[in-house]
C-alpha positions in Angstrom: 90.4 113.0 46.9 90.1 111.9 50.3 93.4 111.5 52.2 93.0 107.9 52.7 95.3 108.1 56.5 93.5 110.3 59.1 95.2 113.5 60.8 95.1 112.9 64.2 96.8 116.1 65.3 97.5 119.6 63.2 99.0 123.0 64.0 98.4 125.1 60.9 101.5 125.7 59.2 103.0 124.2 61.5 102.9 120.3 62.1 101.2 117.6 60.9 100.8 114.5 63.0 99.7 111.6 60.7 98.2 108.1 62.2 100.9 106.1 60.8 103.8 108.7 62.6 101.8 108.2 65.7 101.8 104.4 65.8 105.8 104.5 65.2 106.1 107.3 68.0 103.3 104.7 70.3 105.8 102.1 69.7 108.9 103.7 70.5 107.7 104.8 74.0 106.6 101.2 74.3 110.0 100.1 73.8 111.2 102.3 76.2 108.8 101.2 78.7 110.0 97.2 78.2 113.7 98.2 79.3 113.3 100.8 81.7 112.1 98.6 84.4 115.4 96.6 84.5 117.6 99.9 84.2 115.5 101.1 87.2 116.7 98.0 89.0 120.1 98.2 87.6 120.8 101.9 88.1 119.5 101.3 91.3 122.6 99.2 92.9 124.7 102.1 94.1 120.9 103.5 96.5 120.8 99.6 97.9 124.4 99.4 98.6 123.7 102.0 101.1 120.1 100.4 101.9 121.9 97.1 103.0 125.1 99.2 104.5 124.7 97.1 107.7 124.5 93.5 106.2 127.8 93.1 103.6 126.2 89.7 102.5 123.2 91.4 101.0 124.8 94.4 99.6 127.6 92.2 97.6 124.6 90.0 96.0 122.1 92.5 94.9 123.1 93.0 91.3 123.9 89.2 90.8 120.5 88.0 92.8 118.6 90.5 90.9 120.1 89.4 87.2 119.1 85.8 88.1 115.6 86.3 89.1 115.2 88.4 86.3 116.6 86.4 83.6 115.4 83.0 84.8 111.6 84.4 85.4 111.8 86.0 81.9 113.1 82.6 80.4 110.5 80.6 82.1 107.5 83.1 81.5 108.4 84.0 78.2 108.7 80.2 77.3 105.2 79.6 78.8 103.3 82.7 76.7 105.3 81.5 73.7 102.9 78.1 74.1 99.9 79.9 75.2 99.1 80.7 71.9 95.5 80.0 70.6 93.1 82.2 71.2 95.9 84.7 72.7 94.7 88.6 72.8 97.9 90.1 72.3 96.7 93.5 72.9 95.0 92.4 76.4 98.3 91.3 77.1 100.4 94.7 76.6 97.8 96.9 78.4 98.4 93.9 81.8 101.5 93.8 81.1 102.4 98.2 81.5 99.2 98.3 84.1 101.1 95.8 86.4 104.1 97.5 85.7 103.0 101.0 86.6 101.6 99.5 90.0 105.4 98.0 90.9 107.1 100.9 90.3 104.5 103.2 92.1 105.5 100.6 95.4 108.9 100.6 94.8 109.1 104.6 94.6 107.0 105.1 98.0 109.6 102.1 99.5 112.8 104.7 99.4 110.6 107.6 101.2 108.6 105.8 103.4 110.4 105.4 106.8 107.8 102.1 107.3 110.6 100.6 104.4 113.7 102.5 105.5 113.4 101.3 108.7 112.6 97.4 107.8 114.5 94.8 108.8 117.0 94.0 105.6 116.4 90.4 104.9 112.8 91.2 104.8 113.5 94.3 102.3 115.7 92.6 100.3 113.1 89.2 99.8 110.6 92.1 98.8 112.6 94.0 96.2 113.8 90.3 94.5 109.5 89.9 94.7 109.5 92.8 92.9 111.8 92.2 90.3 110.3 88.9 89.7 106.6 90.5 89.1 108.4 93.1 87.0 110.1 91.2 85.0 106.7 88.6 84.4 104.9 92.3 83.9 107.8 93.1 81.0 107.4 89.4 79.4 103.2 89.8 79.4 103.5 93.6 77.2 107.0 92.6 75.3 105.2 89.1 74.1 102.1 91.2 72.9 104.0 94.1 71.1 106.6 91.6 69.1 103.0 89.7 68.1 101.0 92.9 67.2 104.6 94.6 65.0 105.2 91.3 63.4 101.9 91.7 62.1 101.4 95.3 61.4 104.9 95.4 59.4 108.7 95.9 60.0 108.8 99.7 60.5 107.1 99.2 63.5 109.4 96.4 64.9 112.5 99.1 64.6 110.2 101.4 66.6 110.2 98.9 69.4 114.0 98.4 68.7 115.2 102.1 69.2 112.9 102.8 71.9 114.5 100.4 74.1 117.5 101.8 73.2 116.6 105.2 73.9 115.8 103.1 77.6 119.4 102.8 77.7 120.7 106.2 76.5 119.1 107.9 79.5 120.0 106.1 82.6 123.9 106.7 81.1 123.2 110.4 80.8 121.4 110.9 84.0 124.5 108.8 85.6 127.2 111.4 84.1 124.9 114.4 85.2 124.1 113.3 88.7 128.2 112.8 89.4 128.3 116.0 87.9 126.1 117.9 90.4 126.3 115.8 93.2 130.5 116.2 93.3 132.1 115.2 96.7 128.7 115.9 98.9 128.9 113.5 102.4 128.1 110.3 102.4 125.3 110.9 104.1 124.0 113.7 101.8 124.4 111.4 98.6 122.3 108.6 100.1 119.2 111.4 100.6 119.8 112.4 97.2 120.1 108.5 96.0 116.6 108.3 97.9 114.9 110.8 95.8 116.8 110.0 93.1 115.5 106.3 92.9 112.2 107.8 93.8 111.9 110.0 90.8 113.7 107.7 88.5 110.9 104.9 89.7 107.9 106.9 89.2 109.2 107.7 85.7 108.4 104.1 85.0 105.3 104.6 86.0 104.8 106.9 84.2 106.0 105.9 80.6 103.3 103.2 81.0 100.9 105.6 81.8 101.8 107.9 78.8 101.9 104.3 76.0 98.6 103.2 77.7 97.7 106.7 76.8 99.2 106.7 73.2 97.5 102.8 72.2 93.9 104.3 73.2 94.9 107.4 71.5 95.4 105.3 68.3 92.4 102.9 69.0 90.3 106.0 68.7 91.6 107.1 65.0 91.8 104.2 63.4 90.6 103.6 59.9 87.3 101.5 60.5 88.1 98.3 61.9 91.7 98.1 59.8 94.8 98.6 60.9 97.1 100.2 58.0 100.2 98.3 57.2 103.2 99.8 56.2 104.3 100.0 52.8 106.5 97.8 51.2 108.9 100.9 50.3 111.8 99.1 52.2 111.9 95.9 49.6 111.5 99.1 47.0 114.9 100.7 48.3 113.4 103.9 48.9 112.8 105.9 51.5 111.0 104.9 54.5 107.3 105.8 54.2 104.6 104.9 56.8 101.4 104.8 53.8 98.6 102.7 53.4 98.5 99.2 51.8 94.7 99.3 50.8 95.1 95.8 48.6 96.2 94.0 52.1 94.5 95.8 55.2 95.0 94.1 58.9 91.6 93.6 60.5 92.4 95.1 64.0 90.5 92.2 65.5 92.8 89.7 63.8 96.2 91.6 65.0 95.4 91.0 68.9 93.8 87.5 68.4 95.8 84.1 67.7 93.4 81.8 65.6 95.8 78.5 65.1 98.6 77.3 67.3 101.9 77.3 65.7 104.6 74.8 66.9 107.8 75.7 67.5 109.0 73.0 65.1 107.0 74.9 62.1 108.8 78.3 63.9 112.5 76.7 63.9 111.8 76.1 60.2 111.6 79.4 58.8 113.4 81.3 62.0 116.1 79.3 62.9 119.0 81.5 62.0 117.1 84.6 62.9 116.6 83.5 66.2 120.0 81.9 66.8 121.4 85.1 65.6 119.2 86.9 68.4 120.9 84.2 70.9 124.3 84.8 70.2 124.0 88.6 69.5 122.6 89.4 73.2 125.2 86.4 74.8 128.0 87.9 73.7 127.1 91.5 74.2 126.7 90.5 77.8 130.4 90.8 78.1 130.2 94.5 77.8 129.6 95.2 81.2 132.6 93.6 82.1 135.0 95.0 80.8 133.2 99.0 80.6 133.6 98.7 84.7 137.0 97.8 85.1 138.5 99.5 82.5 139.7 102.8 83.5 141.5 105.9 81.5 144.9 105.6 80.0 145.6 109.0 81.5 146.2 108.8 84.8 147.6 111.7 85.5 145.6 114.2 83.9 143.8 116.6 86.2 141.0 116.8 84.1 137.8 115.2 86.1 136.4 113.3 82.6 139.6 110.8 83.1 138.0 110.0 86.6 136.4 106.5 87.2 133.5 108.4 88.3 132.8 109.9 84.7 135.3 108.3 82.3 133.4 104.6 82.8 129.8 106.2 83.1 130.8 107.8 79.5 132.3 104.9 78.0 128.6 103.4 79.2 127.0 106.2 77.2 129.2 105.5 73.6 128.1 102.2 73.6 124.5 102.7 74.4 124.6 105.6 71.7 126.2 103.5 69.2 122.9 100.7 70.2 120.8 103.7 69.5 123.1 104.6 66.3 122.4 100.6 64.8 119.2 100.4 65.7 118.4 104.0 63.9 119.9 103.5 60.6 118.4 99.8 59.9 115.4 102.2 59.3 116.3 104.1 56.6 117.0 101.7 53.4 119.5 103.7 51.5 121.9 103.2 54.1 121.9 99.4 53.6 122.3 98.3 57.5 119.7 95.9 57.5 120.3 92.8 57.0 117.7 91.0 55.8 119.8 87.6 54.9 119.6 85.0 57.6 123.0 83.4 56.8 124.7 86.5 56.7 122.9 87.8 60.0 124.0 84.6 61.7 127.7 84.5 60.6 128.0 88.3 61.6 127.0 88.0 65.3 129.6 84.8 66.2 132.2 87.4 64.1 131.6 89.6 67.5 133.7 87.8 69.0 136.4 89.0 68.1 135.4 92.0 70.1 136.9 90.4 73.3 140.5 89.3 72.3 140.0 93.5 71.0 139.2 94.1 74.2 142.1 92.3 76.2 144.1 94.9 74.2 142.6 98.0 76.4 143.8 99.2 80.2 141.8 96.0 81.8 144.4 96.1 84.5 144.7 100.1 85.2 147.4 100.6 88.4 149.0 96.7 87.5 150.2 96.3 84.3 150.4 98.5 81.2 147.7 98.1 78.3 149.2 96.5 74.9 147.4 99.5 73.1 147.9 103.0 75.1 145.0 104.7 73.7 141.1 105.7 75.0 140.2 106.6 71.6 141.1 102.9 70.6 139.2 101.3 73.7 136.2 104.1 73.1 135.9 103.4 69.3 135.8 99.8 70.3 132.9 100.0 72.5 130.6 102.5 70.3 131.4 99.4 67.5 130.5 97.0 69.7 127.0 99.0 70.3 126.3 99.4 66.5 126.8 96.2 65.7 124.2 95.2 68.3 121.9 97.6 67.3 122.3 96.8 64.0 122.1 92.9 64.2 119.2 92.7 66.9 116.9 95.3 65.1 117.5 93.6 61.6 116.9 89.9 62.7 113.5 91.3 64.6 112.6 93.2 61.7 112.8 90.6 59.2 110.8 88.1 61.3 107.5 89.2 59.6 108.9 88.3 56.1 109.9 85.1 57.0 106.8 84.0 57.9 103.5 83.0 55.5 100.4 83.9 58.0 99.3 86.3 60.7 99.3 83.1 63.1 102.8 82.9 62.2 104.1 86.0 62.8 101.9 86.4 65.9 103.5 83.0 67.2 106.8 84.2 66.2 106.7 87.0 69.0 106.7 84.6 71.6 109.4 82.5 69.8 111.6 85.1 69.1 111.6 86.6 72.5 112.5 83.4 74.4 116.0 83.0 72.7 116.4 86.5 73.6 115.5 85.5 77.1 117.6 82.7 77.1 120.8 84.6 74.9 120.6 87.1 78.2 120.9 84.5 80.9 123.5 82.5 78.7 125.3 85.8 78.1 125.3 86.2 81.9 127.2 82.7 82.5 129.7 83.8 80.0 130.3 87.1 81.2 131.7 85.0 84.5 133.7 83.0 82.3 135.6 86.3 80.7 135.7 87.7 84.3 137.8 84.8 85.5 140.2 85.3 82.0 140.0 89.1 82.4 141.3 88.9 86.3 
C-alpha cells in the first residue's frame, strides 16, 4: 500500500522528512519571522542610545516611541485586515508581509554601516526609523493575519508551531545579549559603538534571511503537496494519544479554499463563540507586559559577590532569558497531549489569565529597590523561579487560546475570519498592557 503522505527529503537509514513535518517546521520558522522584527527594533535600543548621543531627548524617547508606533499601527491595521474578509487571499498576505519585511530590514541594515545615514541629522534619522517601525508593524500584521487564518483551517498543531516559533524568537536575542556582554567586556565606548554598528547590521540582515527562508519553505510545501489538498492533522489530541501528523482522508482541505475566504463573518458571530478565548488573549498579553518592568529594575541580592554573573549586565539579561525559556517551555508542552498542558475549556482559560495578576504582588517581594531597601524575600532563586513560572503561564495560555480557536468554529470561513479576530485582541492587549505597565512603574517607584 502506498504511503498517503509524501516524503520530501530522505537520507537512507538516517533521516526521513514527511510533508506534515515540513509544514510544522515551516510554521515554526514563520513564527520566528513574525516576532523577529519587533525584537530587532527593541534590541537595537542600546545602539540608538549611542547613535543619538548628541540628541538626549531622542535617545530617551526611542523605546517608548517605537513601542507606541508599533502597537498603535498593529491595532489599527489588524482591525482593518480583520474586516477585509470576503475574497481575502490569506496566502498572498503571508507572502506580501514577508517580502515587505525583507526590504525593510535590508534597508535598516544599510543604515547601520553606510556613512550617509551615520552622518544624517538626528531628527531626520529618527523619523526614518519610526517610519520603518510603522512599515514593519504593517508587514507583520499582513503575515500574521494570513498565517493565523491558514493554521486555523489546517489544524491546531500548526497553530502550536507558530506560537513555538515566536517563543524561539524571544529566546535567541536574550542568548545573544548575554554572549555579547561576555565577549565585549570592558572595551571603550568607541569600540563598543563600532561593534554594535555591525552587530545590529547582522541582526537586521538576519530578519531578512529568516523571511527569505520562510518563503522558500512555503514554496517547498507547495511543490510537494498531495494533488490539490492540504492534509489535515489527525484528531489524536482529542483521543489523548501522542501528537502525530497524519492524513485525515475523510475531510481533506482543498488548498484553494485555505487562502481565499468566500463569506464575510461579522465580529458579533465570532464573539458569540470566542469571547472567552479572545478575552484570555487580551488579559494574557496585557498582564505579561509587566514582566519587563520588574526584569529591568530587579537586581541580584548577592551584592557582595565577586562573580560576574551577579552583575547587572549579566543578571538582567539572564532573567529575560529565563522568562523566555519558560514561555517556550509552556508553548512546547501544549503540543504534547500526555502532559495535559493544553487548556481546552475557555472558562478555565479565562479565569487562569486573570489569576496571573497575583504575580504582581509576588514580584513586589523581590529586590525591586536595590541599594535602597531590603527585599521582603532575600533570594535570587525565588525571583528567577517567579519569572520562569510567569513565562510558562504566558506560553501555556496564549498557545492554548490560539490552538482551540479552530475547534470552536464551525466552518472554514469562520476559522479564517477568526485569524484576524484573535490578532485584533492580541494587539489591543499589548497596547493596553503597555499603558498598564506605566502604572506598575509608578507603584514600584
